[in-house]
Biotite code that builds the C-alpha atoms (Angstrom):
import biotite.structure as struc

atoms = struc.array([
    struc.Atom([148.172, 46.626, -2.224], chain_id="A", res_id=1, res_name="MET", atom_name="CA", element="C"),
    struc.Atom([147.472, 45.562, 1.370], chain_id="A", res_id=2, res_name="LYS", atom_name="CA", element="C"),
    struc.Atom([149.913, 46.417, 4.067], chain_id="A", res_id=3, res_name="SER", atom_name="CA", element="C"),
    struc.Atom([151.499, 43.426, 5.732], chain_id="A", res_id=4, res_name="SER", atom_name="CA", element="C"),
    struc.Atom([152.427, 45.499, 8.760], chain_id="A", res_id=5, res_name="LEU", atom_name="CA", element="C"),
    struc.Atom([150.632, 44.401, 11.924], chain_id="A", res_id=6, res_name="LYS", atom_name="CA", element="C"),
    struc.Atom([149.006, 47.333, 13.692], chain_id="A", res_id=7, res_name="GLN", atom_name="CA", element="C"),
    struc.Atom([150.969, 48.075, 16.795], chain_id="A", res_id=8, res_name="LEU", atom_name="CA", element="C"),
    struc.Atom([149.141, 47.911, 20.106], chain_id="A", res_id=9, res_name="GLU", atom_name="CA", element="C"),
    struc.Atom([149.707, 50.873, 22.404], chain_id="A", res_id=10, res_name="PRO", atom_name="CA", element="C"),
    struc.Atom([151.917, 50.774, 25.451], chain_id="A", res_id=11, res_name="MET", atom_name="CA", element="C"),
    struc.Atom([149.795, 51.702, 28.398], chain_id="A", res_id=12, res_name="VAL", atom_name="CA", element="C"),
    struc.Atom([149.726, 51.957, 32.227], chain_id="A", res_id=13, res_name="ILE", atom_name="CA", element="C"),
    struc.Atom([146.663, 50.401, 33.869], chain_id="A", res_id=14, res_name="LYS", atom_name="CA", element="C"),
    struc.Atom([145.435, 49.469, 37.299], chain_id="A", res_id=15, res_name="ARG", atom_name="CA", element="C"),
    struc.Atom([145.861, 45.750, 37.870], chain_id="A", res_id=16, res_name="ILE", atom_name="CA", element="C"),
    struc.Atom([145.043, 43.348, 40.672], chain_id="A", res_id=17, res_name="THR", atom_name="CA", element="C"),
    struc.Atom([147.542, 42.103, 43.242], chain_id="A", res_id=18, res_name="ALA", atom_name="CA", element="C"),
    struc.Atom([147.032, 38.641, 41.758], chain_id="A", res_id=19, res_name="GLU", atom_name="CA", element="C"),
    struc.Atom([148.160, 39.919, 38.374], chain_id="A", res_id=20, res_name="GLN", atom_name="CA", element="C"),
    struc.Atom([151.310, 41.369, 39.966], chain_id="A", res_id=21, res_name="ALA", atom_name="CA", element="C"),
    struc.Atom([152.355, 38.256, 41.924], chain_id="A", res_id=22, res_name="TYR", atom_name="CA", element="C"),
    struc.Atom([153.881, 36.238, 39.034], chain_id="A", res_id=23, res_name="PRO", atom_name="CA", element="C"),
    struc.Atom([156.217, 39.074, 38.006], chain_id="A", res_id=24, res_name="LEU", atom_name="CA", element="C"),
    struc.Atom([157.018, 39.862, 41.628], chain_id="A", res_id=25, res_name="ARG", atom_name="CA", element="C"),
    struc.Atom([158.040, 36.280, 42.182], chain_id="A", res_id=26, res_name="GLN", atom_name="CA", element="C"),
    struc.Atom([160.150, 35.828, 39.073], chain_id="A", res_id=27, res_name="VAL", atom_name="CA", element="C"),
    struc.Atom([162.047, 39.115, 39.397], chain_id="A", res_id=28, res_name="ILE", atom_name="CA", element="C"),
    struc.Atom([162.062, 39.971, 43.112], chain_id="A", res_id=29, res_name="LEU", atom_name="CA", element="C"),
    struc.Atom([161.897, 36.590, 44.829], chain_id="A", res_id=30, res_name="ARG", atom_name="CA", element="C"),
    struc.Atom([163.277, 34.094, 42.302], chain_id="A", res_id=31, res_name="PRO", atom_name="CA", element="C"),
    struc.Atom([164.269, 31.637, 45.011], chain_id="A", res_id=32, res_name="ASP", atom_name="CA", element="C"),
    struc.Atom([160.872, 32.005, 46.760], chain_id="A", res_id=33, res_name="GLY", atom_name="CA", element="C"),
    struc.Atom([157.314, 31.021, 46.131], chain_id="A", res_id=34, res_name="THR", atom_name="CA", element="C"),
    struc.Atom([154.308, 32.932, 45.009], chain_id="A", res_id=35, res_name="LEU", atom_name="CA", element="C"),
    struc.Atom([153.231, 33.060, 48.692], chain_id="A", res_id=36, res_name="GLN", atom_name="CA", element="C"),
    struc.Atom([156.444, 34.966, 49.463], chain_id="A", res_id=37, res_name="ASP", atom_name="CA", element="C"),
    struc.Atom([155.203, 37.725, 47.160], chain_id="A", res_id=38, res_name="CYS", atom_name="CA", element="C"),
    struc.Atom([151.903, 38.312, 48.893], chain_id="A", res_id=39, res_name="MET", atom_name="CA", element="C"),
    struc.Atom([152.341, 41.260, 51.224], chain_id="A", res_id=40, res_name="PHE", atom_name="CA", element="C"),
    struc.Atom([150.194, 42.592, 54.056], chain_id="A", res_id=41, res_name="ALA", atom_name="CA", element="C"),
    struc.Atom([148.171, 45.469, 52.681], chain_id="A", res_id=42, res_name="GLY", atom_name="CA", element="C"),
    struc.Atom([147.968, 44.195, 49.057], chain_id="A", res_id=43, res_name="ASP", atom_name="CA", element="C"),
    struc.Atom([144.210, 43.712, 49.509], chain_id="A", res_id=44, res_name="GLU", atom_name="CA", element="C"),
    struc.Atom([143.370, 47.106, 51.024], chain_id="A", res_id=45, res_name="LEU", atom_name="CA", element="C"),
    struc.Atom([141.138, 49.518, 49.102], chain_id="A", res_id=46, res_name="ALA", atom_name="CA", element="C"),
    struc.Atom([143.826, 52.174, 49.618], chain_id="A", res_id=47, res_name="THR", atom_name="CA", element="C"),
    struc.Atom([146.495, 50.033, 47.912], chain_id="A", res_id=48, res_name="THR", atom_name="CA", element="C"),
    struc.Atom([146.835, 50.391, 44.122], chain_id="A", res_id=49, res_name="HIS", atom_name="CA", element="C"),
    struc.Atom([148.686, 48.066, 41.828], chain_id="A", res_id=50, res_name="HIS", atom_name="CA", element="C"),
    struc.Atom([149.813, 49.271, 38.419], chain_id="A", res_id=51, res_name="TYR", atom_name="CA", element="C"),
    struc.Atom([151.076, 47.530, 35.348], chain_id="A", res_id=52, res_name="GLY", atom_name="CA", element="C"),
    struc.Atom([152.789, 48.711, 32.169], chain_id="A", res_id=53, res_name="TYR", atom_name="CA", element="C"),
    struc.Atom([151.581, 46.827, 29.174], chain_id="A", res_id=54, res_name="PHE", atom_name="CA", element="C"),
    struc.Atom([153.391, 46.424, 25.864], chain_id="A", res_id=55, res_name="ASP", atom_name="CA", element="C"),
    struc.Atom([150.390, 45.466, 23.815], chain_id="A", res_id=56, res_name="GLY", atom_name="CA", element="C"),
    struc.Atom([148.748, 42.633, 25.792], chain_id="A", res_id=57, res_name="ALA", atom_name="CA", element="C"),
    struc.Atom([151.958, 41.726, 27.653], chain_id="A", res_id=58, res_name="GLU", atom_name="CA", element="C"),
    struc.Atom([152.377, 42.916, 31.238], chain_id="A", res_id=59, res_name="LEU", atom_name="CA", element="C"),
    struc.Atom([156.018, 44.022, 31.325], chain_id="A", res_id=60, res_name="VAL", atom_name="CA", element="C"),
    struc.Atom([156.356, 46.142, 34.512], chain_id="A", res_id=61, res_name="ALA", atom_name="CA", element="C"),
    struc.Atom([154.590, 46.356, 37.808], chain_id="A", res_id=62, res_name="ILE", atom_name="CA", element="C"),
    struc.Atom([154.549, 48.549, 40.924], chain_id="A", res_id=63, res_name="ALA", atom_name="CA", element="C"),
    struc.Atom([152.379, 48.677, 44.020], chain_id="A", res_id=64, res_name="SER", atom_name="CA", element="C"),
    struc.Atom([151.433, 51.812, 46.013], chain_id="A", res_id=65, res_name="LEU", atom_name="CA", element="C"),
    struc.Atom([150.416, 51.743, 49.632], chain_id="A", res_id=66, res_name="TYR", atom_name="CA", element="C"),
    struc.Atom([148.860, 54.736, 51.389], chain_id="A", res_id=67, res_name="ALA", atom_name="CA", element="C"),
    struc.Atom([151.527, 54.949, 54.124], chain_id="A", res_id=68, res_name="ARG", atom_name="CA", element="C"),
    struc.Atom([153.423, 57.786, 55.628], chain_id="A", res_id=69, res_name="ASN", atom_name="CA", element="C"),
    struc.Atom([157.113, 57.476, 56.392], chain_id="A", res_id=70, res_name="SER", atom_name="CA", element="C"),
    struc.Atom([158.619, 58.643, 59.672], chain_id="A", res_id=71, res_name="GLU", atom_name="CA", element="C"),
    struc.Atom([160.370, 61.992, 59.335], chain_id="A", res_id=72, res_name="GLY", atom_name="CA", element="C"),
    struc.Atom([158.277, 63.389, 56.476], chain_id="A", res_id=73, res_name="TYR", atom_name="CA", element="C"),
    struc.Atom([155.370, 65.762, 56.675], chain_id="A", res_id=74, res_name="ARG", atom_name="CA", element="C"),
    struc.Atom([152.166, 65.486, 54.733], chain_id="A", res_id=75, res_name="GLY", atom_name="CA", element="C"),
    struc.Atom([150.509, 62.645, 52.897], chain_id="A", res_id=76, res_name="ARG", atom_name="CA", element="C"),
    struc.Atom([152.874, 59.848, 51.840], chain_id="A", res_id=77, res_name="GLY", atom_name="CA", element="C"),
    struc.Atom([152.682, 56.845, 49.632], chain_id="A", res_id=78, res_name="CYS", atom_name="CA", element="C"),
    struc.Atom([155.001, 53.832, 49.721], chain_id="A", res_id=79, res_name="GLN", atom_name="CA", element="C"),
    struc.Atom([156.233, 52.282, 46.500], chain_id="A", res_id=80, res_name="LEU", atom_name="CA", element="C"),
    struc.Atom([156.776, 48.551, 46.735], chain_id="A", res_id=81, res_name="ARG", atom_name="CA", element="C"),
    struc.Atom([157.499, 45.617, 44.463], chain_id="A", res_id=82, res_name="SER", atom_name="CA", element="C"),
    struc.Atom([158.504, 47.497, 41.381], chain_id="A", res_id=83, res_name="MET", atom_name="CA", element="C"),
    struc.Atom([159.698, 45.015, 38.794], chain_id="A", res_id=84, res_name="ALA", atom_name="CA", element="C"),
    struc.Atom([160.307, 44.782, 35.068], chain_id="A", res_id=85, res_name="VAL", atom_name="CA", element="C"),
    struc.Atom([160.218, 41.513, 33.100], chain_id="A", res_id=86, res_name="ALA", atom_name="CA", element="C"),
    struc.Atom([163.784, 40.280, 32.577], chain_id="A", res_id=87, res_name="GLU", atom_name="CA", element="C"),
    struc.Atom([163.558, 40.382, 28.765], chain_id="A", res_id=88, res_name="ASN", atom_name="CA", element="C"),
    struc.Atom([162.306, 44.011, 28.898], chain_id="A", res_id=89, res_name="LYS", atom_name="CA", element="C"),
    struc.Atom([164.810, 45.427, 31.381], chain_id="A", res_id=90, res_name="GLN", atom_name="CA", element="C"),
    struc.Atom([166.932, 48.383, 30.169], chain_id="A", res_id=91, res_name="GLY", atom_name="CA", element="C"),
    struc.Atom([164.337, 49.444, 27.603], chain_id="A", res_id=92, res_name="GLN", atom_name="CA", element="C"),
    struc.Atom([162.727, 52.274, 29.561], chain_id="A", res_id=93, res_name="GLY", atom_name="CA", element="C"),
    struc.Atom([159.558, 50.463, 30.709], chain_id="A", res_id=94, res_name="PHE", atom_name="CA", element="C"),
    struc.Atom([160.333, 50.899, 34.400], chain_id="A", res_id=95, res_name="GLY", atom_name="CA", element="C"),
    struc.Atom([161.043, 54.601, 33.976], chain_id="A", res_id=96, res_name="HIS", atom_name="CA", element="C"),
    struc.Atom([157.815, 55.109, 32.044], chain_id="A", res_id=97, res_name="LYS", atom_name="CA", element="C"),
    struc.Atom([155.773, 53.305, 34.661], chain_id="A", res_id=98, res_name="LEU", atom_name="CA", element="C"),
    struc.Atom([157.404, 55.255, 37.507], chain_id="A", res_id=99, res_name="LEU", atom_name="CA", element="C"),
    struc.Atom([156.933, 58.579, 35.674], chain_id="A", res_id=100, res_name="ALA", atom_name="CA", element="C"),
    struc.Atom([153.289, 57.822, 35.094], chain_id="A", res_id=101, res_name="GLY", atom_name="CA", element="C"),
    struc.Atom([152.766, 56.942, 38.774], chain_id="A", res_id=102, res_name="ILE", atom_name="CA", element="C"),
    struc.Atom([154.565, 60.042, 39.943], chain_id="A", res_id=103, res_name="CYS", atom_name="CA", element="C"),
    struc.Atom([152.520, 62.243, 37.596], chain_id="A", res_id=104, res_name="GLN", atom_name="CA", element="C"),
    struc.Atom([149.302, 60.776, 39.051], chain_id="A", res_id=105, res_name="LYS", atom_name="CA", element="C"),
    struc.Atom([150.456, 61.086, 42.681], chain_id="A", res_id=106, res_name="LEU", atom_name="CA", element="C"),
    struc.Atom([151.819, 64.672, 42.373], chain_id="A", res_id=107, res_name="ALA", atom_name="CA", element="C"),
    struc.Atom([148.371, 66.242, 42.618], chain_id="A", res_id=108, res_name="THR", atom_name="CA", element="C"),
    struc.Atom([147.233, 64.701, 45.905], chain_id="A", res_id=109, res_name="ASP", atom_name="CA", element="C"),
    struc.Atom([150.336, 63.254, 47.597], chain_id="A", res_id=110, res_name="THR", atom_name="CA", element="C"),
    struc.Atom([153.212, 65.094, 49.244], chain_id="A", res_id=111, res_name="ASP", atom_name="CA", element="C"),
    struc.Atom([155.837, 62.415, 48.735], chain_id="A", res_id=112, res_name="TYR", atom_name="CA", element="C"),
    struc.Atom([156.540, 58.905, 47.431], chain_id="A", res_id=113, res_name="LEU", atom_name="CA", element="C"),
    struc.Atom([158.967, 56.768, 49.428], chain_id="A", res_id=114, res_name="TRP", atom_name="CA", element="C"),
    struc.Atom([160.438, 53.261, 49.294], chain_id="A", res_id=115, res_name="ALA", atom_name="CA", element="C"),
    struc.Atom([163.043, 50.914, 50.680], chain_id="A", res_id=116, res_name="ASN", atom_name="CA", element="C"),
    struc.Atom([164.957, 50.329, 47.465], chain_id="A", res_id=117, res_name="ALA", atom_name="CA", element="C"),
    struc.Atom([167.357, 47.491, 46.708], chain_id="A", res_id=118, res_name="ARG", atom_name="CA", element="C"),
    struc.Atom([170.916, 48.822, 46.551], chain_id="A", res_id=119, res_name="VAL", atom_name="CA", element="C"),
    struc.Atom([171.132, 47.368, 43.074], chain_id="A", res_id=120, res_name="SER", atom_name="CA", element="C"),
    struc.Atom([168.302, 49.686, 41.936], chain_id="A", res_id=121, res_name="ALA", atom_name="CA", element="C"),
    struc.Atom([169.614, 52.920, 43.424], chain_id="A", res_id=122, res_name="ILE", atom_name="CA", element="C"),
    struc.Atom([170.954, 54.298, 40.124], chain_id="A", res_id=123, res_name="THR", atom_name="CA", element="C"),
    struc.Atom([167.489, 53.791, 38.575], chain_id="A", res_id=124, res_name="PHE", atom_name="CA", element="C"),
    struc.Atom([165.888, 55.879, 41.335], chain_id="A", res_id=125, res_name="TYR", atom_name="CA", element="C"),
    struc.Atom([168.591, 58.534, 41.183], chain_id="A", res_id=126, res_name="GLN", atom_name="CA", element="C"),
    struc.Atom([167.807, 58.927, 37.489], chain_id="A", res_id=127, res_name="GLN", atom_name="CA", element="C"),
    struc.Atom([164.131, 59.459, 38.456], chain_id="A", res_id=128, res_name="ALA", atom_name="CA", element="C"),
    struc.Atom([165.177, 62.299, 40.857], chain_id="A", res_id=129, res_name="ASP", atom_name="CA", element="C"),
    struc.Atom([164.639, 60.463, 44.124], chain_id="A", res_id=130, res_name="PHE", atom_name="CA", element="C"),
    struc.Atom([166.634, 61.567, 47.158], chain_id="A", res_id=131, res_name="GLU", atom_name="CA", element="C"),
    struc.Atom([168.759, 58.687, 48.399], chain_id="A", res_id=132, res_name="ILE", atom_name="CA", element="C"),
    struc.Atom([169.559, 58.122, 52.088], chain_id="A", res_id=133, res_name="ASN", atom_name="CA", element="C"),
    struc.Atom([173.193, 56.845, 52.165], chain_id="A", res_id=134, res_name="PRO", atom_name="CA", element="C"),
    struc.Atom([172.588, 54.437, 55.022], chain_id="A", res_id=135, res_name="ALA", atom_name="CA", element="C"),
    struc.Atom([172.375, 50.845, 53.892], chain_id="A", res_id=136, res_name="VAL", atom_name="CA", element="C"),
    struc.Atom([170.253, 48.335, 55.874], chain_id="A", res_id=137, res_name="PHE", atom_name="CA", element="C"),
    struc.Atom([169.450, 44.676, 55.377], chain_id="A", res_id=138, res_name="ASP", atom_name="CA", element="C"),
    struc.Atom([165.974, 43.237, 54.834], chain_id="A", res_id=139, res_name="ILE", atom_name="CA", element="C"),
    struc.Atom([166.012, 39.600, 55.892], chain_id="A", res_id=140, res_name="THR", atom_name="CA", element="C"),
    struc.Atom([165.899, 37.140, 52.955], chain_id="A", res_id=141, res_name="ASP", atom_name="CA", element="C"),
    struc.Atom([165.954, 40.007, 50.472], chain_id="A", res_id=142, res_name="VAL", atom_name="CA", element="C"),
    struc.Atom([169.225, 41.882, 50.862], chain_id="A", res_id=143, res_name="GLY", atom_name="CA", element="C"),
    struc.Atom([170.703, 45.378, 51.263], chain_id="A", res_id=144, res_name="PRO", atom_name="CA", element="C"),
    struc.Atom([168.360, 48.406, 50.845], chain_id="A", res_id=145, res_name="HIS", atom_name="CA", element="C"),
    struc.Atom([168.394, 52.194, 51.083], chain_id="A", res_id=146, res_name="GLN", atom_name="CA", element="C"),
    struc.Atom([165.534, 54.547, 51.949], chain_id="A", res_id=147, res_name="HIS", atom_name="CA", element="C"),
    struc.Atom([164.513, 56.807, 49.011], chain_id="A", res_id=148, res_name="ILE", atom_name="CA", element="C"),
    struc.Atom([161.999, 59.587, 48.709], chain_id="A", res_id=149, res_name="VAL", atom_name="CA", element="C"),
    struc.Atom([160.604, 61.851, 46.002], chain_id="A", res_id=150, res_name="LYS", atom_name="CA", element="C"),
    struc.Atom([158.866, 64.986, 47.137], chain_id="A", res_id=151, res_name="ARG", atom_name="CA", element="C"),
    struc.Atom([156.013, 66.497, 45.153], chain_id="A", res_id=152, res_name="PHE", atom_name="CA", element="C"),
    struc.Atom([155.295, 69.485, 47.380], chain_id="A", res_id=153, res_name="LYS", atom_name="CA", element="C"),
])
């Protein structure tokens, strides 16, 4: 008897291009903006890496890493930007898995990962053991943010 079960495709983290990240950036992070609003300075640099979490063939989560230090920290830093999870996949652990995979990769050759996180995402980053600066600041056309950092060394 043949099995009617479809073979499940693996969930996997892969490097992607900035162009692959833009549609999800726009829908989740800039829903009132355009695709152009989601193209950031530094996206095209060889030192910038874009990652996607795939559920089978579907890109369900993205994050971009920029080789940038943050004032006040010693060592080699990396900035996390534009982390987003598809709306129909939020709350299912995809973002945590993507962030954990990124942190595991960075821990060997980076001293810390930092970001300006939306206030609405602070609990997510607290669960991932980031230190949260309590000061809230506004990013024009985006909203309130807080500085976060995760130290590896």
